[in-house]
C-alpha positions, 0 to 999 in steps of 0.5 A: 875277549879272552884272547885280548886279556891273554895278549895284554898279560903277555905284553906287560910281562915282556915289556921292558922296564922303565928307566927309573926301575932300571936305575933302582935295580942297578943299585946295591942295597948300601947304595939305596940306603945311602941315597935314602940318607942323602935325601934326608940330610944332605940333599938341601945343601948339595942338591938332588944331582950332587952338583951343589946348591949355590950359597948352601953347599959344594958339589959332591962330583968327583969327591969320592968316598974318602972325602965323604968318610972324612967329612961325615965320620969326623962330625964336620958334615952334615952342618947344623948351620953354614960356617966357614970352617966346619968344626970336628964333633961327634958324627951324626951317623953310625959306621954303617950309615957312613958306609951307605953314604959313601957307596951312594956318593962314590957310585953317583959322583965318583972320585978317590976311594978309600985306602986300605987299612984301619982308617981309625988309626989315622990323624983326622984333625 
């Protein structure tokens, strides 16, 4: 009986992790935090796979962190209600949260990265 228990313990210690564990293990802490924010505030319009939701919101595949920075930092996203042009308003997220959302979307959707320099000096209108 002891040999059977030892065999089971040894196997579980050496068994490969499942794919879900590998996916989380591959994420940075910023990406993990960004995913949590995304799931709480963005998923209803942009979908669980960033491919958008028909009549709700566009795909975020390929938009990159630059677009996320602009849309979220200027308060255009998340939308309170569907509208043709999202108006500028105070941002919902702080700078750290915006960085986390950018990290998650960049890692999972790709696209243009932020240019170097101080973005606060640019025209965001």
